[in-house]
C-alpha positions in Angstrom: 12.4 -100.7 -23.9 16.0 -101.8 -23.0 17.6 -104.4 -20.4 17.5 -102.1 -17.5 20.9 -102.2 -15.7 21.9 -100.7 -12.0 23.1 -97.4 -13.5 19.7 -96.3 -14.7 18.4 -96.2 -11.7 19.5 -92.5 -11.7 17.9 -92.3 -14.9 14.8 -93.1 -12.9 15.5 -90.6 -10.0 16.3 -87.6 -12.9 12.6 -88.6 -14.8 10.8 -88.6 -10.9 12.4 -85.2 -10.7 11.4 -83.9 -13.6 8.1 -85.0 -13.1 6.9 -83.8 -9.5 6.1 -80.2 -9.1 8.5 -78.2 -6.9 8.0 -77.9 -3.9 10.0 -75.7 -1.2 12.0 -77.9 1.6 10.0 -77.6 5.0 12.7 -75.7 7.5 11.4 -76.9 10.5 10.6 -80.0 12.0 13.0 -83.5 10.9 14.5 -83.3 8.3 13.3 -86.5 6.4 15.3 -89.2 5.8 14.5 -90.2 1.9 13.3 -87.3 -0.2 9.5 -87.8 -2.7 11.8 -88.0 -5.9 14.1 -90.6 -3.8 11.2 -92.8 -2.3 9.2 -92.6 -5.9 12.2 -93.8 -7.7 12.9 -96.4 -5.3 9.1 -97.8 -6.2 9.1 -97.7 -9.2 12.9 -98.9 -9.5 11.5 -102.2 -7.8 8.2 -102.7 -9.6 10.8 -102.5 -13.1 12.9 -105.1 -12.1 12.2 -107.3 -8.4 8.5 -107.2 -9.0 7.8 -107.0 -4.8 4.6 -107.0 -3.9 4.6 -105.6 -0.4 5.6 -103.0 0.7 7.7 -104.7 3.7 9.8 -107.2 0.6 10.5 -103.6 -1.0 12.4 -102.0 2.4 14.2 -105.3 3.4 15.3 -104.8 -0.8 16.5 -101.7 -0.7 18.3 -102.6 2.8 19.7 -105.6 0.8 20.7 -104.3 -2.4 20.3 -100.3 -2.4 22.5 -99.6 0.9 25.0 -97.2 -1.2 23.0 -95.7 -3.2 20.2 -95.0 -0.8 22.2 -94.4 2.7 19.6 -93.1 5.2 16.8 -95.3 4.7 14.2 -95.4 7.8 12.7 -98.6 9.3 10.0 -100.4 8.7 7.5 -98.4 10.1 8.6 -94.7 8.9 9.6 -96.3 5.8 5.6 -97.4 5.4 4.6 -94.0 6.9 6.8 -92.4 4.7 5.5 -94.1 1.3 1.8 -93.2 2.1 2.9 -89.6 2.5 3.5 -89.7 -1.3 0.5 -90.6 -2.3 0.1 -87.4 -3.8 3.6 -86.8 -5.7 2.3 -90.4 -7.1 -0.6 -88.9 -8.3 1.0 -85.9 -10.3 3.6 -88.1 -11.8 0.7 -90.4 -13.0 -1.3 -87.6 -14.2 2.0 -85.9 -15.7 2.9 -89.0 -18.0 -0.6 -89.6 -18.9 -1.4 -89.0 -22.9 -3.6 -86.3 -22.5 -3.8 -85.3 -26.2 -4.2 -88.6 -27.6 -7.3 -88.0 -30.2 -7.8 -92.1 -30.6 -8.5 -94.4 -27.1 -9.2 -97.6 -26.4 -11.9 -97.8 -23.2 -12.2 -100.7 -20.8 -12.4 -101.5 -17.1 -10.8 -104.3 -15.3 -12.1 -106.2 -11.4 -9.2 -105.0 -8.5 -10.6 -107.7 -6.0 -9.2 -107.2 -2.5 -10.2 -110.5 -1.5 -11.7 -114.0 -2.8 -14.8 -113.9 -2.7 -15.5 -116.3 -0.6 -14.1 -113.9 2.5 -15.7 -110.6 1.0 -18.4 -110.7 4.1 -15.3 -110.9 6.8 -13.2 -108.3 4.7 -12.8 -105.5 6.7 -9.9 -103.7 4.9 -11.4 -102.0 2.3 -15.5 -102.3 3.9 -17.9 -99.3 3.1 -15.3 -98.7 0.1 -15.0 -102.3 -1.8 -18.3 -103.5 -3.3 -19.8 -106.6 -5.2 -19.1 -106.7 -9.1 -19.9 -108.7 -11.9 -18.0 -109.0 -15.7 -18.0 -112.1 -17.9 -16.2 -114.3 -15.7 -18.2 -113.6 -12.2 -18.6 -112.2 -9.3 -16.3 -110.0 -7.6 -15.2 -108.1 -4.7 -13.6 -104.6 -4.9 -12.7 -102.2 -7.4 -12.9 -101.5 -10.6 -10.0 -99.5 -13.0 -11.1 -97.9 -15.9 -8.6 -97.0 -18.2 -8.5 -95.2 -22.0 -5.2 -96.5 -24.2 -3.7 -95.2 -27.0 -2.6 -97.1 -29.9 1.1 -97.2 -28.5 -0.2 -99.0 -25.2 0.2 -95.2 -23.2 -2.5 -94.5 -20.4 -4.6 -91.4 -21.6 -7.3 -91.7 -18.4 -7.6 -93.8 -15.1 -10.5 -94.1 -12.8 -10.9 -95.9 -9.6 -14.6 -96.4 -9.2 -16.3 -99.8 -7.0 -16.6 -102.9 -8.9 -20.6 -102.2 -8.9 -20.3 -98.8 -10.9 -21.1 -99.3 -14.6 -18.5 -98.3 -17.2 -20.4 -96.0 -19.3 -21.2 -93.9 -16.1 -17.1 -93.2 -16.0 -17.2 -92.2 -19.8 -17.0 -88.6 -19.6 -13.9 -88.9 -17.1 -12.1 -91.6 -19.5 -12.4 -88.9 -22.4 -11.6 -85.2 -23.3 -11.4 -82.3 -25.7 -8.8 -84.4 -28.0 -10.5 -87.0 -27.8 -11.7 -87.5 -31.5 -13.0 -91.8 -31.5 -13.4 -93.1 -28.4 -13.5 -97.2 -29.0 -15.5 -99.8 -26.1 -17.2 -102.8 -26.1 -20.8 -103.2 -25.5 -20.9 -101.4 -22.0 -20.4 -98.4 -23.6 -22.5 -98.2 -26.1 -25.6 -96.5 -23.9 -27.0 -94.2 -26.6 -27.8 -91.6 -24.3 -24.6 -91.4 -22.8 -22.8 -91.3 -26.6 -25.0 -88.3 -26.9 -24.1 -86.5 -24.0 -19.8 -87.6 -25.1 -20.4 -86.6 -28.1 -21.8 -83.3 -27.6 -19.7 -82.4 -24.6 -16.4 -83.3 -26.3 -17.3 -83.8 -29.5 -16.2 -87.3 -29.5 -17.4 -90.5 -31.7 -18.4 -93.8 -29.3 -17.3 -96.7 -31.7 -18.4 -99.9 -29.4 -20.0 -103.2 -30.8 -23.8 -103.8 -30.7 -25.8 -105.1 -27.9 -26.4 -108.5 -27.5 -30.5 -107.8 -27.8 -30.0 -105.4 -30.9 -30.5 -107.6 -33.8 -27.7 -105.4 -36.5 -26.1 -102.1 -36.5 -23.9 -100.2 -39.4 -19.8 -99.6 -39.1 -17.9 -98.6 -41.3 -14.8 -100.6 -42.7 -12.8 -97.7 -40.8 -14.9 -98.4 -37.6 -15.1 -102.2 -38.1 -10.6 -102.3 -38.0 -10.5 -99.5 -35.0 -12.7 -102.6 -33.0 -10.2 -105.2 -33.6 -7.7 -102.8 -32.3 -8.9 -102.5 -28.6 -7.3 -105.7 -27.9 -4.5 -102.9 -26.7 -6.4 -102.0 -23.4 -6.7 -105.7 -22.7 -3.6 -107.0 -23.2 -2.5 -103.5 -20.9 -4.4 -105.2 -18.4 -3.0 -109.0 -18.5 0.4 -107.2 -18.9 -0.8 -105.1 -15.2 -2.2 -108.3 -13.7 0.2 -110.8 -14.6 3.8 -109.6 -15.1 3.2 -106.5 -12.4 1.0 -108.3 -10.1 -1.3 -104.9 -10.2 -4.1 -107.3 -8.0 -3.3 -107.9 -4.6 -4.6 -108.7 -1.0 -1.6 -107.9 1.0 -2.6 -104.2 1.9 -3.6 -103.5 5.3 -5.9 -100.2 4.6 -7.1 -98.3 2.1 -4.1 -96.3 1.5 -2.2 -99.6 1.1 -4.1 -100.2 -1.5 -4.2 -97.3 -3.8 -0.5 -96.8 -2.8 0.0 -100.4 -4.5 -2.1 -99.5 -7.7 -0.4 -96.1 -8.3 3.0 -97.2 -7.8 2.2 -100.0 -10.6 0.5 -97.6 -12.7 3.7 -95.2 -13.1 6.3 -98.0 -13.7 3.9 -99.3 -16.8 3.7 -95.7 -18.1 7.5 -94.8 -17.3 8.2 -97.6 -19.5 6.0 -96.3 -22.2 7.9 -92.9 -22.2 
């Protein structure tokens, strides 16, 4: 990716406009100060440049640095409500950027904590939505992001679930009829789910043996693909440590998923 300059915000706006479905402008009611394409452009451009973690910071940043490009910015409460209204458009834009025809996918999941574990019992924002889950790092409270990545590092599919959902249960939503080979860790090696996936999509599942298994045969090409599975782990590392995917600042469920969606869409736009 080339170094971003100020004029590239126009390129982002054009790209976002192409990703969004064409809709009619309402002829009644008060007109919106920012169109969905303009609002999503601001969210994406902020993530690509200054990487603000809260919508309050995004709003202040727009007023400070982009008042000339966007002179009609609503006050913070209106800006917050407008951001939540474009969640459906964010989902459609993210879906449009997915590399859904990739024949090879690397699958994995990562925890999205909504708060520290010691505060889980007092956490009210995600109550009845989040749950406890455990991985090799220990216990977590929040959600889980399941994702597929192709060899170029592009997202092919994403699924959000409670942290307690097992990885193998989400596999049918991470592959499709274009997927010839799916590579994952030992959690994706369940034989029953593997047969279901193979029967439905014709997909071969490659996973290392479970720690209770004594032996498992692998061909040379399967062994190489297993070593390339680090691509999805690198993706999660970049999303969390560079784009600040994990956040505890949101004050609603819509706020959490708005944050997740804008981060994922920004990542995809970087790799188009």
